[in-house]
C-alpha positions in Angstrom: 0.0 0.0 0.0 1.5 3.3 -1.1 1.0 6.6 0.6 0.9 9.7 -1.6 1.2 13.1 -0.1 -1.6 15.6 -0.7 -0.7 18.1 -3.3 0.4 21.3 -1.6 0.3 19.8 1.9 3.3 20.4 4.2 5.9 17.6 4.2 5.5 15.6 7.4 8.5 15.8 9.7 8.4 12.0 10.1 7.0 9.2 7.9 3.6 7.6 8.3 4.3 4.5 6.2 5.7 1.4 8.0 6.0 -2.0 6.5 3.4 -1.3 3.9 0.7 -0.2 6.4 -0.5 3.2 7.3 0.0 3.6 11.0 1.6 5.9 13.6 5.3 5.6 13.4 6.8 3.8 16.4 10.3 4.8 17.6 12.1 2.8 20.4 15.6 4.3 20.5 16.6 7.7 21.6 18.7 8.8 18.6 16.0 8.2 16.0 13.6 10.0 18.3 15.8 13.0 18.6 16.2 13.1 14.8 12.4 13.1 14.3 11.9 15.8 16.9 14.7 17.9 15.4 13.0 17.7 12.0 9.8 19.1 13.5 11.7 21.8 15.3 13.4 22.8 12.1 10.1 23.5 10.5 8.8 25.5 13.5 6.1 23.0 14.5 4.8 23.0 18.1 4.9 19.5 19.7 2.5 18.1 22.3 3.3 15.1 24.4 0.7 12.6 25.8 2.6 10.3 28.2 0.8 6.9 28.8 1.5 3.4 30.1 -0.5 1.9 27.3 -3.6 -0.2 27.5 -5.3 2.8 25.9 -8.9 3.7 26.2 -11.2 6.6 25.4 -9.7 8.7 28.2 -6.3 8.5 26.5 -7.9 9.4 23.1 -9.4 12.4 24.7 -5.9 13.5 25.6 -4.8 13.0 21.9 -7.8 15.0 20.7 -7.1 17.8 23.1 -3.4 17.8 22.0 -4.4 18.2 18.4 -6.1 21.4 19.2 -3.1 23.1 20.7 -0.1 21.7 18.7 1.0 20.9 15.2 2.4 17.5 16.1 1.3 15.0 18.7 3.7 12.5 20.3 2.3 9.8 22.5 4.6 7.7 24.7 3.9 4.2 26.0 6.2 3.0 28.8 5.2 0.8 31.7 7.4 2.5 34.2 8.8 0.0 36.7 10.1 2.8 39.0 6.5 3.8 40.0 5.5 0.3 41.1 6.2 -1.1 44.5 7.5 -4.8 44.8 4.0 -5.9 45.8 2.1 -4.0 43.1 0.9 -5.1 39.6 3.9 -4.4 37.3 4.0 -7.9 35.9 0.3 -8.1 35.1 -0.3 -4.5 34.1 -2.1 -4.8 30.7 0.1 -4.5 27.7 -1.5 -4.5 24.2 0.7 -2.4 21.9 -0.9 -3.5 18.6 -4.3 -2.4 19.7 -2.8 0.8 21.1 -1.1 1.6 17.8 -4.4 1.1 16.0 -6.1 3.5 18.4 -3.4 6.1 18.1 -3.4 5.9 14.3 -7.2 6.3 14.1 -7.0 9.3 16.6 -4.4 11.1 14.3 -1.4 10.8 16.6 1.8 11.6 14.7 4.4 9.5 16.6 4.6 6.9 19.2 7.7 6.9 21.5 7.8 3.3 22.9 11.2 2.7 24.6 12.1 -0.5 26.4 13.3 -0.5 29.9 16.9 -0.7 28.7 16.5 2.5 26.6 14.8 4.4 29.5 17.0 3.2 32.3 20.3 2.0 30.8 22.9 0.2 32.9 24.3 2.4 35.5 21.2 4.7 35.7 21.3 6.2 39.2 19.3 9.4 39.3 15.9 10.1 40.9 13.6 13.2 40.7 11.8 13.7 44.0 9.1 16.3 44.6 8.6 16.9 48.3 5.5 18.1 50.2 2.8 17.6 47.6 3.7 13.9 47.3 3.5 13.0 51.0 -0.2 12.4 51.5 -3.0 10.5 49.6 -1.4 8.2 47.1 2.1 9.2 48.3 1.2 7.7 51.7 -0.4 4.6 50.3 2.3 4.0 47.7 5.7 5.1 49.1 8.2 6.0 46.3 5.5 6.0 43.6 5.7 9.7 42.8 9.5 9.6 42.7 9.1 7.1 39.9 6.5 9.2 38.2 8.6 12.4 38.4 11.7 10.7 37.2 10.1 9.1 34.2 8.2 12.3 33.2 11.3 14.4 33.6 13.1 12.0 31.2 10.2 12.1 28.7 10.3 15.9 28.8 14.0 15.9 28.0 13.6 13.2 25.3 10.7 14.6 23.4 11.2 18.3 24.3 7.5 19.1 23.9 6.0 22.6 24.1 2.9 21.2 25.8 2.2 18.0 27.8 -1.3 16.7 28.6 -2.4 14.6 31.5 -5.7 13.3 32.7 -7.3 14.9 35.8 -8.3 11.4 37.0 -4.7 11.1 38.4 -5.2 14.4 40.2 -2.2 14.2 42.6 0.0 13.1 39.7 -1.0 16.2 37.7 -0.2 18.4 40.7 3.2 16.8 41.2 4.1 17.3 37.5 3.0 20.9 37.6 5.2 21.5 40.7 8.2 19.8 39.1 7.8 21.8 35.9 7.9 25.1 37.9 10.7 24.0 40.2 13.0 22.6 37.4 12.3 25.4 34.9 10.9 23.2 32.2 9.6 25.5 29.4 6.5 23.3 29.0 2.8 24.1 29.3 0.9 21.5 31.3 -2.7 20.9 30.4 -5.1 18.9 32.6 -7.9 17.1 30.6 -11.1 16.3 32.5 -11.7 12.7 33.6 -13.5 10.6 31.0 -16.2 8.3 32.4 -18.3 5.3 31.4 -22.0 5.9 31.0 -22.6 4.9 34.6 -20.0 7.3 35.9 -17.0 5.1 36.6 -13.8 6.8 35.6 -12.0 5.2 32.7 -8.8 3.4 33.7 -6.6 0.7 32.3 -7.0 -1.1 35.6 -10.8 -1.4 35.0 -9.9 -4.4 32.8 -8.9 -6.3 36.0 -12.5 -6.1 37.3 -14.7 -9.2 37.1 -18.3 -8.4 36.3 -19.6 -8.4 39.9 -16.8 -6.1 41.0 -17.3 -3.8 38.0 -21.0 -3.4 38.9 -20.1 -2.5 42.5 -17.3 -0.2 41.5 -19.7 2.5 40.4 -20.3 3.2 44.1 -17.0 5.1 44.0 -18.1 8.0 41.8 -21.6 8.0 43.2 -20.3 8.1 46.8 -17.9 11.0 46.0 -20.8 12.8 44.3 -23.0 12.5 47.4 -20.2 13.5 49.7 -19.3 16.5 47.6 -22.9 17.6 47.6 -23.2 17.4 51.3 -19.9 19.2 52.0 -21.0 22.0 49.5 -24.2 22.3 51.5 -22.4 22.8 54.7 -22.1 19.3 56.2 -19.3 18.7 58.7 -16.3 17.7 56.5 -14.9 15.0 58.9 -18.3 13.4 59.2 -18.9 13.5 55.5 -15.6 11.8 54.8 -16.2 9.1 57.4 -19.7 8.5 55.9 -18.2 8.2 52.5 -15.6 5.6 53.6 -18.4 3.6 55.3 -20.5 3.8 52.2 -17.7 2.4 50.0 -17.2 -0.5 52.4 -20.9 -1.2 52.5 -21.0 -1.2 48.7 -18.5 -4.0 48.5 -15.1 -2.4 48.4 -12.5 -4.4 50.3 -10.7 -1.4 51.8 -10.4 2.3 51.5 -7.0 4.0 51.4 -8.4 7.5 51.8 -11.3 9.8 51.1 -10.0 13.3 51.5 -11.0 16.9 50.9 -8.0 19.0 49.8 -7.0 22.3 48.4 -7.1 21.8 44.6 -3.7 23.4 44.0 -1.6 22.5 47.1 -3.4 19.3 48.0 -3.3 20.4 51.7 -6.1 18.7 53.7 -9.1 20.9 54.3 -11.2 20.7 57.5 -13.8 23.1 55.9 -14.3 24.9 52.6 -12.6 28.1 52.0 -12.7 30.6 49.1 -10.1 28.5 47.2 -11.0 25.6 44.9 -11.4 22.3 46.7 -11.2 18.7 45.4 -12.6 15.5 46.9 -10.3 12.5 46.2 -10.6 8.8 47.0 -8.7 5.5 46.5 -10.2 2.2 47.4 -9.7 -1.5 46.5 -12.3 -3.9 45.1 -11.5 -7.5 44.1 -7.8 -6.7 44.6 -7.9 -3.8 42.1 -7.1 -0.3 43.4 -9.3 2.4 41.9 -8.9 6.2 42.3 -11.3 9.1 41.5 -11.8 12.7 42.3 -14.3 15.5 41.8 -14.4 19.2 42.5 -16.5 20.5 45.4 -18.5 23.5 44.3 -20.5 25.6 46.6 -23.8 26.6 45.0 -26.1 29.4 46.0 -28.2 26.8 47.8 -25.1 25.4 49.6 
């Protein structure tokens, strides 16, 4: 199958024809990546990066769609980062389906896939860690020690490798987004960070690659997570005691069939500092809980209405 350029169209800074099939180009080594990025830079094109760990779903495609609106070229990365998994977590069984991911990225109009192996990302002798203090210490940072060091390290490397003008992250991983924003400011990365709203199933469950772990019965019960957060956010916005509302939400999740609750917390939406009551600053309600051995996270804003 041949690919013919459209008459008068700008020449792409990287090819879209691989092994006779039209699909997003996949690069696995750093030097070819740098060559491709340099070609785009030479033509003055703005580059957006969408970092992922693969097992793509509609939430990731929403990031690609948002990236296409703000940049000339969109680079997605797929790398299941071992440094953000604890020894007892699900690194080995984390879903990997690159062929399906490539198909989705192609259909979404992504320009390039950066898919390095562990040896390319962390070569022999690698000994550096990026650590963001303060904002990482509660919530998932308390439940998953070292997790955000792994996140910050790999994202810093991705920023240096791809050198994007813009990077997009889903708001479902709310603490991760806050950590990355803090790192970008602290380390003087000249990159705009865009948070994209959480994408949800029809019943409200936040889209996540880990949803694939859920058996049917647990999937049906999992919808209690967004519903419980919604009720708690409503009650807090209407003036309910925050501590009591959070305790009630934890009890509701356990009653709905969750095995355990890591946290339900009301925090300042920027600093993630815990809030005992609402202030004039934006607030966010976050939760993490396990069901059937699968850990799910979610969050929603708490908005005071005129009736609140």
